C-alpha positions in Angstrom: 12.7 -9.4 3.4 10.2 -6.4 3.6 10.7 -5.9 -0.1 9.8 -9.5 -1.1 6.7 -9.4 1.4 5.3 -6.4 -0.2 5.9 -7.8 -3.7 3.7 -10.6 -2.8 1.3 -8.5 -0.5 0.5 -6.4 -3.6 0.3 -9.1 -6.2 -2.4 -10.6 -4.2 -4.1 -7.1 -4.0 -3.6 -6.5 -7.8 -4.4 -9.8 -9.1 -8.0 -9.4 -9.2 -7.4 -6.5 -11.3 -5.8 -8.5 -14.3 -8.6 -11.4 -14.1 -11.5 -8.7 -13.9 -12.0 -8.3 -17.4 -12.8 -12.1 -17.8 -14.2 -12.8 -14.3 -16.8 -9.9 -15.6 -17.4 -11.5 -18.8 -17.7 -14.9 -17.4 -20.4 -13.7 -14.6 -22.1 -11.1 -17.0 -21.0 -7.9 -14.4 -22.1 -4.4 -14.9 -19.7 -1.4 -14.1 -21.3 -1.2 -10.7 -21.1 -4.9 -9.8 -17.3 -4.7 -10.9 -16.4 -1.4 -8.7 -18.3 -3.7 -5.7 -16.1 -7.0 -6.4 -12.9 -4.7 -7.0 -13.5 -2.9 -3.3 -14.4 -6.1 -1.3 -10.9 -6.4 -0.2 -10.7 -2.7 0.7 -14.0 -3.3 3.2 -12.4 -5.7 5.7 -8.6 -4.2 4.9 -9.8 -0.8 6.1 -11.9 -1.8 8.9 -9.3 -4.2 10.6 -6.6 -1.8 10.7 -7.1 -0.4 14.2 -7.5 -4.0 15.5 -4.5 -5.0 13.3 -2.4 -1.8 14.6 -3.4 -3.2 18.4 -2.3 -6.9 17.7 0.8 -5.5 15.9 1.4 -3.8 19.1 1.3 -6.9 21.2 2.7 -10.0 18.9 6.2 -10.4 17.4 6.6 -9.4 13.8 8.4 -13.0 13.5 4.9 -14.7 14.4 2.4 -12.1 13.4 3.9 -11.6 9.8 4.0 -15.6 8.6 0.7 -16.5 10.4 -0.8 -13.5 8.4 1.0 -14.6 4.9 -0.7 -18.2 5.2 -3.8 -17.1 6.0 -4.3 -14.3 3.3 -2.5 -16.6 0.8 -4.7 -19.5 1.4 -7.9 -17.1 0.8 -6.0 -16.1 -2.7 -5.6 -19.8 -3.5 -9.3 -20.6 -3.0 -10.4 -17.5 -5.4 -8.8 -19.7 -8.1 -10.9 -22.6 -6.8 -14.7 -21.4 -6.4 -16.8 -20.9 -9.1 -19.5 -18.2 -8.1 -19.5 -14.4 -8.0 -20.7 -14.1 -4.0 -17.9 -16.7 -3.3 -15.4 -14.8 -4.9 -16.4 -11.5 -2.5 -16.3 -13.4 0.3 -12.8 -14.8 -0.4 -11.6 -10.9 -1.3 -13.0 -10.1 2.0 -10.9 -12.6 4.1 -7.7 -11.7 1.8 -8.4 -8.1 3.2 -8.9 -9.4 6.9 -5.7 -11.1 7.1 -3.5 -8.3 4.9 -4.3 -5.9 7.5 -1.9 -6.1 9.9 1.0 -6.1 7.0 2.0 -2.5 7.0 1.8 -1.4 10.3 4.0 -4.4 10.7 6.6 -3.3 8.0 6.6 0.1 9.5 7.5 -1.5 13.1 10.0 -3.1 11.9 11.8 -0.4 9.8 11.3 2.1 12.8 13.1 -0.7 15.1 15.9 -1.6 12.4 16.8 1.9 11.0 18.0 5.4 12.4 15.7 8.5 11.2 18.4 9.2 8.6 18.2 6.2 6.8 14.3 5.4 7.3 12.9 6.8 4.2 15.3 5.3 1.8 14.3 1.8 3.6 10.8 2.7 3.5 11.0 4.0 -0.5 13.0 0.3 -1.0 10.3 -2.0 0.5 7.5 0.1 -0.7 9.2 -0.1 -4.2 8.1 -3.8 -4.0 4.4 -2.8 -4.7 5.5 -1.9 -7.9 8.5 -3.3 -9.1 6.4 -6.8 -8.8 3.3 -5.2 -10.3 5.5 -4.2 -13.4 7.4 -7.4 -13.9 4.8 -9.8 -12.7 1.6 -8.2 -14.4 2.4 -9.1 -17.5 3.7 -12.9 -16.5 0.1 -13.1 -14.9 -1.6 -12.0 -18.2 0.1 -14.5 -20.1 -0.5 -17.5 -17.4 -4.3 -16.2 -17.9 -3.9 -16.3 -21.6 -2.7 -20.0 -21.8 -4.3 -21.4 -18.9 -7.0 -19.2 -17.3 -7.7 -16.6 -14.8 -8.1 -19.4 -12.1 -4.6 -20.0 -12.2 -3.4 -16.4 -11.5 -5.0 -16.7 -8.0 -3.5 -20.7 -7.2 0.3 -19.4 -8.2 0.3 -15.8 -6.5 -1.2 -17.4 -3.3 1.2 -20.7 -3.3 4.3 -18.0 -3.3 2.7 -16.3 0.0 3.0 -19.6 1.5 6.2 -20.3 0.9 7.7 -17.4 1.9 5.7 -17.5 5.5 8.1 -20.3 6.3 11.2 -18.2 5.1 10.0 -15.3 7.2 9.7 -17.3 10.5 13.2 -18.7 9.9 15.2 -15.9 9.1 13.7 -12.7 10.8 14.6 -11.5 14.2 14.3 -8.0 16.1 17.8 -6.1 16.4 18.9 -7.5 20.1 18.0 -10.9 18.9 19.7 -10.9 15.6 22.8 -13.0 15.4 23.5 -10.4 12.4 23.6 -7.1 14.4 26.6 -6.5 17.0 26.5 -4.2 19.7 27.9 -1.5 17.5 25.4 -1.5 14.9 22.6 -1.5 17.5 24.2 1.5 19.3 24.3 3.4 15.9 20.6 2.3 15.2 19.6 3.4 18.7 21.4 6.9 18.6 19.9 7.8 15.5 16.4 7.2 16.7 15.9 3.6 16.1 13.4 2.1 18.4 15.4 -1.3 19.0 14.2 -1.2 22.8 10.4 -0.7 21.6 9.5 -4.0 23.1 11.6 -4.0 26.3 8.9 -4.5 28.5 9.2 -6.5 31.8 8.2 -10.4 31.3 5.4 -10.4 33.7 4.0 -6.9 32.7 0.4 -7.7 32.4 -0.8 -7.4 28.6 -2.6 -3.7 28.3 -6.3 -3.7 26.8 -7.3 -1.1 24.1 -7.6 2.2 26.2 -10.1 4.9 25.1 -7.5 7.5 26.2 -4.9 6.3 23.7 -7.6 5.7 20.9 -8.4 9.8 21.7 -4.4 10.5 21.4 -4.4 9.4 17.8 -7.6 10.9 17.0 -7.2 14.7 18.7 -3.9 15.5 17.0 -4.6 18.0 14.1 -0.9 16.8 12.7 -2.0 13.0 12.6 -5.1 14.1 11.0 -3.3 15.5 8.2 -1.2 12.6 7.4 -4.3 10.2 7.4 -6.1 12.5 5.2 -3.3 12.8 2.8 -2.8 9.2 2.8 -6.2 8.7 1.7 -5.5 10.9 -1.3 -2.3 9.6 -2.1 -3.7 5.6 -2.0 -6.8 6.8 -4.1 -4.3 6.8 -6.7 -2.4 4.0 -6.3 -6.2 2.0 -6.1 -6.9 3.2 -9.3 -4.1 1.4 -10.6 -4.7 -1.6 -8.3 -8.5 -2.2 -9.7 -10.0 -0.4 -12.9 -6.6 0.6 -15.1 -6.2 -2.9 -16.6 -10.2 -2.8 -17.3 -9.8 0.9 -18.6 -7.5 -0.4 -21.4 -9.2 -3.3 -22.3 -12.9 -2.1 -22.1 -12.3 2.0 -22.9 -8.8 1.6 -25.1 -9.9 -1.8 -26.6 -6.4 -3.6 -26.3 -5.6 -7.0 -26.7 -5.4 -9.0 -22.9 -1.5 -9.3 -24.0 -0.9 -5.8 -25.0 -2.9 -4.3 -22.1 -0.7 -6.4 -19.7 2.4 -5.0 -21.2 1.2 -1.5 -21.0 -0.2 -1.7 -17.3 3.4 -2.7 -16.4 4.9 0.6 -17.4 3.0 3.0 -15.1 4.4 0.7 -12.7 8.0 0.9 -13.5 7.8 4.6 -13.4 6.2 4.4 -9.8 9.0 2.1 -8.9 11.6 4.6 -9.8 9.6 7.5 -8.6 9.4 5.6 -5.0 13.2 4.7 -4.6 14.2 8.5 -5.6 11.7 9.8 -3.3 13.0 7.9 -0.3 16.7 8.8 -1.3 16.1 12.5 -1.9 14.2 12.8 1.3 17.0 11.2 3.4 19.7 13.2 1.1 18.1 16.6 2.4 18.1 15.1 6.0 21.7 14.3 5.7 22.5 18.1 4.2 20.7 19.9 7.2 17.1 20.5 5.9 14.6 20.3 8.8 12.8 17.1 8.7 9.5 18.5 8.1 10.8 20.0 4.4 12.7 16.7 3.6 9.4 14.8 4.2 6.9 16.6 2.4 8.6 17.8 -0.3 8.8 14.8 -2.4 5.3 14.0 -1.3 3.5 17.0 -2.4 5.8 17.5 -5.8 4.8 13.8 -6.2 1.1 14.5 -5.6 1.1 17.5 -8.3 2.3 15.0 -11.0 -0.5 12.3 -10.2 -2.9 15.0 -11.4 -1.3 15.1 -14.6 -3.6 11.9 -15.2 -6.5 14.1 -16.2 -4.5 14.9 -19.7 -6.0 11.2 -20.6 -9.5 13.1 -21.1 -8.0 15.0 -23.8 -6.2 12.6 -26.2 -7.2 9.3 -28.2 -3.4 8.4 -28.7 -2.5 5.2 -26.9 1.0 6.7 -26.8 -0.2 9.8 -24.6 -2.5 7.8 -22.6 0.1 5.8 -21.0 2.6 8.7 -20.8 0.2 10.7 -18.6 -0.8 7.3 -16.6 3.2 7.0 -16.6 3.6 10.3 -15.1 0.9 10.3 -12.7 2.0 7.2 -10.9 5.6 8.1 -10.8 4.2 11.1 -8.7 2.5 8.6 -6.9 5.7 6.5 -6.1 7.5 9.5 -5.3 5.0 10.6 -2.8 5.1 7.2 -1.2 7.3 7.8 1.6 4.3 8.6 3.9 4.9 5.9 6.2 8.4 8.1 7.2 6.0 10.5 8.8 3.9 7.9 10.8 7.7 6.7 12.1 8.7 10.4 12.9 5.3 11.7 14.3 3.7 8.9 16.2 3.7 8.6 20.0 6.7 5.9 20.7 4.3 3.8 22.8 1.3 3.7 20.0 3.3 2.9 17.3 1.2 0.2 16.0 -2.3 1.7 17.0 -0.9 5.3 15.0 -0.1 3.1 11.8 -3.5 1.1 12.3 -5.5 4.4 12.2 -3.1 5.9 9.2 -3.6 3.3 7.3 -7.2 2.7 8.2 -8.3 5.8 6.8 -5.9 5.7 4.2 -7.3 2.8 2.8 -10.6 3.8 2.9 -9.7 4.6 -0.7 -9.7 0.9 -1.5 -13.2 0.6 -1.0 -14.5 4.4 -2.2 -12.1 4.5 -5.4 -13.6 1.3 -7.1 -16.9 1.8 -6.3 -17.1 5.3 -7.1 -15.6 5.2 -10.7 -17.9 2.1 -11.0 -20.6 4.7 -10.3 -19.2 7.5 -12.6 -18.2 5.7 -15.7 -20.7 4.5 -18.1 -19.5 1.4 -20.9 -18.4 4.0 -23.2 -17.3 7.0 -20.9 -14.5 6.8 -18.8 -13.5 10.6 -18.3 -15.4 11.1 -15.0 -13.1 8.8 -13.2 -10.0 11.1 -14.1 -11.6 14.1 -12.9 -12.7 12.5 -9.9 -9.0 11.2 -9.1 -7.4 14.7 -10.1 -9.8 16.5 -7.3 -8.9 13.7 -4.5 -5.3 14.5 -5.5 -5.7 17.9 -4.9 -7.3 17.5 -1.7 -4.2 15.5 -0.6 -2.0 18.4 -1.4 -4.3 20.6 1.1 -4.0 18.2 3.9 -0.2 18.1 3.8 0.1 22.1 3.3 -2.5 23.5 5.8 -2.9 20.2 8.6 0.4 18.7 9.2 2.7 21.5 10.2 5.8 21.2 11.9 7.0 17.2 11.7 7.8 16.0 15.1 7.2 13.2 17.5 3.5 13.6 19.1 3.5 13.7 22.9 0.9 12.0 24.9 
């Protein structure tokens, strides 16, 4: 269920990148304006991570997730109806608002339903939804844009989210509420470190307000800052592919829309393989007796090293080599995309949502920075500075995981 939700989540993030070349042409946008539009989602998505994390700690996932799905899907549908640049930005901001709690919910659900030794595989599996959905659906969305118009991309992806919200509400339950999980399974999850009783508080207990002491806990720990900054660097690569990559192929490599739609899908397929491999590799290392820090950080650091190969695109005019470099880089990004397993392993149990919100807030500042910085660095004929920027950011991420995170263990309040 998380996998399908992530597919829809990322379709509604990436649909704009598919439509961006035609929207830019229709509204006469320069690269800086394109960067502004592509970053609009990130402004509200990042800003609402902390309130979203606070909300996740207090509202049942069965209620909160479908509510968010309906609201962000409605905003997506309206993006296909409106006819002005300003309205597109406003609606994109709305999509960011209502998607903000999504990944903290994912993390809470996985922390509840899976023991520690299975969690990276679970996170890798649902995270793969962001890649497999885009790999398989990007050519479809490109074809729909070609035969209909860019407007229909938003209408159809938004409609899918509304339908799935109803499915989630009908089907999802927490472990102790589920009729499909018996006592033995719940005991197995709990003994393995799954927080099956995460919301087990007295019925009449008053709801806590956001406490500054809690905020200081998630802000003062060097270990947590290591994963926060590392996530910013990791997601910078992701947001390059979600925003500028299709425009790079169309405007700088001069490909037609159908061919570019196919080639865009290849790095996403590579990332899919990477994220599935990363989760399985990490959990296998845990099962073989390696310490948790090595098991979690090895795929992340190796993946970041591979992501730096995108700089190779600056040294060739061969389309095949360009796509090869991009695919290898995004494979590395997928391999490293088990970072939520560090949140599950290190966040204070009582502050799982708030820590996840801070992690996602700082990490997704890249959704603002990456589109805008690239839009300012590149010209109409030269995209090379973008790849230099992405390589330097990735190197900073490696340093963060090596020097700041240290031993992987749950932070004590």
